[in-house]
N, C-alpha and C positions, 0 to 999 in steps of 0.2 A: 389554211382552209378559208374559203370565201365566206364573206359575211352572210350571204344568202343561205348558207348551209347550217348556220347556227339556229338553235331553237330559242326564241325570245318570248317573254310573256305576251299574252294576247293584246294587252293595251299599249304595247310599244309599237312605234312606227319605224319603218326602214325606208330611207330615201336619201337623195343627195343632200349634202350639207347646205347648198344654196337654197334649198326649199324652206329651211327653218332658220338660217342665219344670214345676216346681211353683211355685205362688203361696204365698208365706210367710204363715202365720197364727199368731197368738199361741197357744202351748200352754195348755191348760186348767190352772188352778191354779198358773200360774207366779208365783213370788214376785219382784216387781220390785225389792225391797229387798235382794236377795242380794248386790248389789255396792255397797251403801251407800245413802245418802239422795239421791244424784244419779244421773242417767241421761244417757248421750250422746243428743243430739238434733240432727237434720239439718234445718235450715230450707231452703227452696228456694234461697236465695242461696248456700248452701254446697255444693249439688250442682253439680259443675263441667261446663263445656263443654270438650271436647277433651282430657280426661284419663280414664284407665281407672279409677283407684281414688280413693277419698276417705277421708282419715283425719281431716280437720279437722271438728270438731263443736262444738256449743254445749252445755255442761253445763246440765242443768235439774234443779231440785229436784223430787222425786217429788210433793210436795204441790202444785206449780205446773204439773204436766205437762198436765193437761186432756186435750184430744183429741190424737191422733197416730196414726201407722201403725207397727205393730210390725215391726222388721226385725232380721235376724240377721247376724252377721259373715260375709262372703262373699256376701251377697245382691247382686243387681243391682237397683238402684233406678231405675225408669224414670219420669220426670216425665210426668204424664198430662194436664196442663192446658195450654191454648194461652196464649202462644206457646212455652212451655218445651219441650213435646214436639216441635213442629216444628223448633225450634232444635237439638235433639239433646241436651238435658240428661239425663244418666244417668251412673251410676258404680257401681262395685262397692265395697261397704263393706269397709274394711280398718282395723279397730280392735283393741284389746287386750281387748275385752269380748265376751261371747257374744252379746249383743243390744243393741239401741238403739231409739230411736223417731225418726220422721221426720215431716215435714209430711204431712198427709192427701192432698196432691196428688201422691203417688208410688205406684207399684205395685211391691212387692218380689217378686222371683222368683229361682229358682236352678236349676241343673242337677240332674238326678236321678242318684244314685249308680249307677255302672256303665253309664249310658245316655247322659248328655248333659253338656256342659261349659258352665258359666256364661259363660266368656270368649268362647266361640264365639257364644253368643246375643248378647252385648254387641255384637260387630261386625256380626252379621246385622241387628240393629235399627238400626244406623247407615246401612245401605244406603239411598241416596236414594229409590229406588223403593218399598222396603218402608215407609219412614217416610211417604212421600207417600200411599201406599195407606191406611195406618192413619189418617193425618190426615184423609183424606176421609171417614172413618167416625166421626169424633168427634161427640159429641152435646151439645146445650145451646145457650144463647143466644149471640149474637155476642160475642166477647171473653171468654167464660167456658166455652168448649167443653172437653169432657173425653173422654179415651179410656177406654172401659170395659174392665174386666178380661176380660169375655166376648169383646169384639172382638179384644183382644190375644191371648187364648188360642186363638181360632179362626184366626188368621193362619197360613197354610201356611209351613212351613220345610223346606228340603232338608237332611237330616241324614245325614252320613257316619258310619261306625263311630267309636266314641269315640276310639281312638288317632289317627285322622285329624282329628277335630274338634280335638283338642289340638294337633296339628301346625299346622293352619291358624291356630288362635288364637295360637299361639306366634309364627309368622311375622308376623302382623298386629300383635301387641303389640310386637314388636321394631321394626317401622316406626313404630308409635305412640309408643314411647319416644323414638325419634330425633326425631320431630316435637316432642314435649314438650321435649326438650333444646334444640332450635332455638328454641322459643318462649321458653324461659328466657334464652337468649342474647340474643334480640331485646329482651326486657324489661330485662335488665341494661344493654344498650347504650343503650336509650331513657332509662333513669334516669341513666346516665353522661352522656348528651348534655344532659339537662335541667340536671344539676349543673354541667356545663362551661359551658353557656350563661349560667347565673346568674353564675358566676365571671368569665367573660371580659367580659360586658357590664356588670359592676359594678366590676371591678378592672383590666381591660385586660391587657396583656402586659408592661408595663414597671415594675410595682411602684410606680406613682405614688401620691401621696396622693389621697384621694378628696374629692369635694365633693358636697353634697346638691342634688338637682334635682327637678323635678316628676315624673321617672320613678324617683326613688330615687338612691342613690349611684352616681357614675361617676368615673373618673379626672379629676384637675384639668385636664389638658390637652385633654380632650374638650369639644366643643360639644354643646349640645342644641338642635336646631332643628326647625321644623315640617316635616313631610313634603312639604308643598306647595312649600317653598323648594328642595327637592332634585330635584323631578321635576314634569313636567307631568302633571296628573291628568285623565284623560278616560274617559268611560263608553262602553260598546258597546251593541249592540242585536241583536235577533233578527229576521231577515227572516220574513215570514209563511210559515208552513209550507204553507198552502193554495195558495200561488202557486208552481206547479211551475217557472216560469221562474227563480225564485230559487235552486232547488236541483238540478234535473235537469241532469246533466252538469257540475256545478260542479267547478272545479279550484283555487279559492282557499281555503286552509285557514281554518277557522272553529272557534273553541273555545267550549264552554259551561262552566259553573262546575264540572261534575264532573271536567273535565280538570285542575283545579287541585290535585287529590289527587296528581298526579304529581310535584310539587315542581319538577322540571326537565322542561319540555315539549319534546320533540324531534320530535313528529309530531302531526298532527291526525287525528281520525277522522270529521270532517264537513267538507263543502266547499260553497261557494256560487259563484254565477255572477257575472261582471262586471256584469250587469244589477242584481243584488241590491246590489252595492257602490255603484253609481251612484244607484239610486232610494231605497235605505234609508240612504244617507249613512254607510256603515260605515267607521270610521277604521281605517287600517292600523296594526299594532303591530310595531315594529321588534324584531329579536332582542335578547335581554338586557334586555327590559322586564319589570317586576314586575307580576303580576296578583294581585288580592285579591278573594276571593269575598264579595260583600256580600249575597247571598241564597243560598238552597239548603237542601235537605232534609238531615236527619241531621247528619253532622259536616262538611258542606261549608262552611257559613257560617264565615267567619273564616280559612279556609285561604289560604295564599300560595304563589305559584309563579313561577318565571322561565321565560319562553318563549325557547328557543334558536333559534326559527324566526320568520320574518315571517308574521304571521297577522292574523286579525280575531277579535273576541271578543264574548261575549254581554253579561253584566251585571256583569263584574268590572272595577273601575277599573284602567286601565293606567297605570303609573307609569313615565314615560320620563325618564331622567336628563337634567338640564339641563347643557349643556356647561360653563357657567361654574363649576359646583360640582363639586369632585372627590369623586365618590361611586362606590363599588363596589356594583353592584346585588345581588350575592350576599351582601354584608355586610348590606344592608337586609333581604334575604330571611330570613337566619338570625335577625336581631333580631325580625322579624315572627313567627317561630315562638314567641317568648316572649310575644307579645301575643295569641295565639289565644284563650285563655280570656277575656281582657279584652274583646276585640272582640265575642265572643258575648254576654257579660254586658251590654255597652252596647246591642247590638241588641235583645235580649229585654227588657232593663230599660226600654226605651222604650215598652213596651206594644204593640209590633208583633207581630201573630200570625204574620207571615211571617218575622220575624227579619231585618230589613233594616238595613244601614248606609247611609251616604250619602257621596258624594264630598266634600261640604263638610266633613264631620266628619274624613275621612281627611286632608284637606289640613292640618288643624291638629294632627294626631297628632305628639307629640314623638318625635324620633329622635336617638339619640346619634351623634356624628360624630367619630371619631378621625382621625389622619393617614391618608393614602391607603395608606401602607405597612402600618399596623396593621390597617386594614380588610382588606387583601388577606391578611395573615397569619391573621387570625381566620376569614375566609371559607375559606381553605385548610384550616385545622384542622378545621372542621366538615365540609367536603367529604371529607376523608380518613376521618373517622369514618363518614360516610354510605356511602362506598364499601366499607367493611369490614363493614357491617351485613348479615346474611343476609336473604334474601327470606322473607317471611311465608308459611307454608303455610296454605291456607284450609280444608282439610278432612281428616278422618281417613280412613285406608285402608278399602277394602271389598273383598270377595272374590268378587263376581259382577259381571257386566257387564250 
């Protein structure tokens, strides 16, 4: 819906951003050396996502400054190049200097004294519809498109009186700070989990002496065996999407690699028919089987998950525990979390453009095996930590619908 079609309070104004907000320009005759021979510089990688303010910068010698965009303390820096703009890269400068420089790929702007609030504009520009509209007006070649200052300045903005702008911005910044605090907790918990994984999978729980193995040090009482000796490894497949008889009215759960992000799979979001199972020879996967993504876009490749339901699967090897070996699937799952980067390196290092692993390789993957009691204790430790980890919030708040 266009902004002109919304009903706003009678004391709100609607007009282009440039009518009430100023684009920052370097003052004539400014002496850049007034603060010494170095100047704060913000490269694109220091302009954050999901944070309001930015204080971290890279000091640059004035003699090495070269090109850059002049910004002042309190300015809102908006990334103007794709994909940084579409991703929401922007932040308000918060430093102990009057001015700084930034990458040429930002547009600095600020509220006008007595009229507009910079923080209000910050949240307005994060609104998905606003950013989508502006992204559609970017110019340039594919992959190097940029948002022009003119297009940004011409974008309409609903503007309440300044006191109300500040109240709205304050409420949204309170929510944003809570989100940022949650993100810090998640990051801290993630780092704790990595540290704990390294400790438990190299030292165990019983303070045993260590021995050196092909996967590094492990407790003397542990075995290191091939994954194929612990589980039957089988691959899945995808019924042809064009064959409606395989999918329409399906009731049998079927998983693709993207579901492996769930770590513990308790439900499927796709279903196939009995005809698909029969004609495509789809193997059934028992509950508590381990799945490993051997293909996939983005961060999917190398992920592992346990399915708690009986299901079918796409291209992830299914590791079904062999009854004669005492193995706790959840223990193997947590160990596989430590192998994520290694598996991705193996896949991409093999020259594959798709980043594919093989079942044959996974069968030979070395796995540490302590006693069943220690496996259960280690798995319980990580599950407890997982249960306490807060959910990740995906986006910042916005103030219009």
